[in-house]
N, C-alpha and C positions, 0 to 999 in steps of 0.2 A: 521905647515905651510900648509900641504896638506888639513887639515880640513878646513881652511879658504878659500883656493882655491876652494874646493869642494862646500862649503856652499854659497859663495858669487859670484863665477864666473861660475862654471861648472854646478852643479846640482840644487842649490837653486833657481836661477832665472827661470829655466825651470819648476820646480815643482810649483812655484808660478803662472806661466803663465798658466799651464795646469789645475791645480786644484783650483786655486783662493781661497785659504783657508780663511774662516772667522775666525777671532781670537777674542775670548771673554775672558776678565779677565786677560789680559797679565800683568796688573799692580800688580797682586798677585805674580809674579815671583820676588824674591829679586834681587836687582841690584848687590849685592855683598854678599860674605859669603856662607857657605855651606847650602844646602837644598836638600830635596828629592822631586822629581816630580814623583808621583805615578799615573799611568794611566790604563785605560782599554786597552785590546789588541785584536783588531779585524782583523788586516791585517798585512801582511809583510810591507805594505806601511807606517805603523805607525812609523817605525824606521827612516824614512826620513822626513816625513811631520812635526812631532813635532819639531825636531831640527831646521828646516828651519825657523820657525816663532819666534824663540827665539833669542834675541840679545846675550845672553851668550852661551858659549859652554856647552853642556850637554853630559855626558858620561853614556852610558847604559851598563848594564850587559847583554851580548848577549850569547845565548846558543852556546856551543862549536861546535855543528853541522854546524854552519855557517862558521866555520874556517877549517873544515875537509871534505868538500864535494868532491866527485870525479870529474874528468874530468876538462875541461877548465872552465866550469861554476863555479865549486867548487873553483878553484884557483882564479878566478876573484872575487868571492864573498868574499873569505877570505882576499884577498888583499884590497878590498874596506873597509871591517870592521876594519882591522888593521889600515889603513890609516886614517880612521875617528875616531880613538882613542877608539874604543869599546873594551870591555874586555870579553874574552871568559870565560865561566863558565861551568864546567862539572856538569850536572844535575843528574848524576847517582851515586849510592853508598852512603854510610852513611856520607861521608865527604862533599858531594856536597853542602848542605846548609851552612855548616860552611865556606867553601871556598868562596861562594858567599858573605857571610857577611863580611869576611876579605877583599875581593876586594872592596866591597862597602864602607866600613869604610876607606879604603885607599884613595878613591876619596874624601870623605867628609873631611878627615884630611887636605886636600890641599885647603879647602874652595871653593870647586867646586860644581856644580850641578850634582846630581846623578839621572838618570832616571831608573825607575823600573816598571815592570808590575807584581803586586802582584799575579795575577792569575797563573803565572808561565808558561803559554802557551797561544797561540791564542785561542780565542773562536771559536768553530767549527760551532756554530749555531746563533751567534749574541747576545746571552744572557751573562750576567755578572755572573761570578762564584766566589766562596769562595776564599778569599785571603790567601796566605801562610804568615806565621808570620815573615819571614825574614825582611820585610819592617819595622815592629814594632821594632824588635830587633835593627836594625841599627839606627832608629830614636831615640830610648831611650838611646842607648849606646853613640851615638855622640852628643845627646842633640840638635837635629836640628828639624826644622819644616818640615811638609809634605804638599806639594801643590798638591791637587787632580786634575786630568786632565781627560777630556773625549774627545775621538776621536769619532766624529759623522759623519757617512757616509763612513768610510773607509771599512767597511764590504761589502757595496754595490759595491765599486769600485774594490775591490780585495779580495773576500772571499777565504778561504783555497782551494788550488788546482788551482787557476787561476794565470797564470804567468804574463800576461800583464794586467795592471789595466785599467778599464774603465775610461774615462775622464769625471768626474763629480765633482762638487764643494763639498768640505768637510768643516766641522766646527771643530775647536779645542778650547776647553773651559777649562779655568783654574779657580779653585775655591779658596776661601779664605784659607790661610795657616792654617793648623791644629797644634796647640801647645799642646804637651804632657808633658810639664815640670812638671805637677802635678804628673807624674809617674816616676820622676827621680829616678834612682837606682833600677828600677824594671825590667830591661831587661831580667833577668833570671827567672821571675815569669810567669808561663804558662798562668794563667788566665788573667794577665795584658796584655801580648803581644797579646793574642787572642782578648781581648776587644779592644785594640788599632787598630789591623788589621781590625776588623769588623767596627770600626768607619770610618776608611779610605775608606773601600769598600762602606759604606753607602753614603759617600760624593761623591764618583765616580758615584754611581747609580743615585743620585739626579741630577748630572750634565749631565749624558748621557741619562737618561730616559729608560735605559735597564731593562728588566726583570731580577730579581736576583734569582740565584739558590744557595742554601746553601750546595753545594757539590763542590769538587775540579774538575776543568775542565778536567784534565788529566784522572781522574777516570771515569767520564761520557763519555768522548771520547773513552776510552778503552772499556767500556761496550757496546757502540754503535757499535764499530768495531767487537767485539766478537759476537754480536747478528746478 
């Protein structure tokens, strides 16, 4: 109920008015049934701008930190993400990846759209980083197609560290669904899930035009901070 109110009455119309998103390839989003929408992640604004342009509801796996922040801002952020139907995922510890996969498969089992950022974190410099294999494991286990998505311009409006986004037009581009049925039954084969993940990231790169870095974003970000 609150999701529809937020999307169609409160936040959605405002975002469309301010950012005037260009939408390309919307016909690639299936009208019904389960599918994964896998996108690049450049900005906090991505969480709001992609759902606004979709007719269907999409559920994202959101990092747990969005639900546990301190103070009034933290409580408001947590309330917003819960009301929007987003699922908190603990990204720490050995079980983190398995927990995220379980939650994602639960969404797909209900024939819904699952949104995921395979990089695992926002890009700190606007480049596209190596994808984590969870997206491939979920696609192969559930037997669903993956729709690649590119957010273009969101890094410029709200790069990491910027609280209030700049008001500029953005583009949201969806590519043709990727079918991995040829790999059915291979969700536990390391080389297969790596190859599938890389194919997904290549499709995102072609849509976004970003420079690709064959390293995990979190590793590069941590190294830059330590340096």
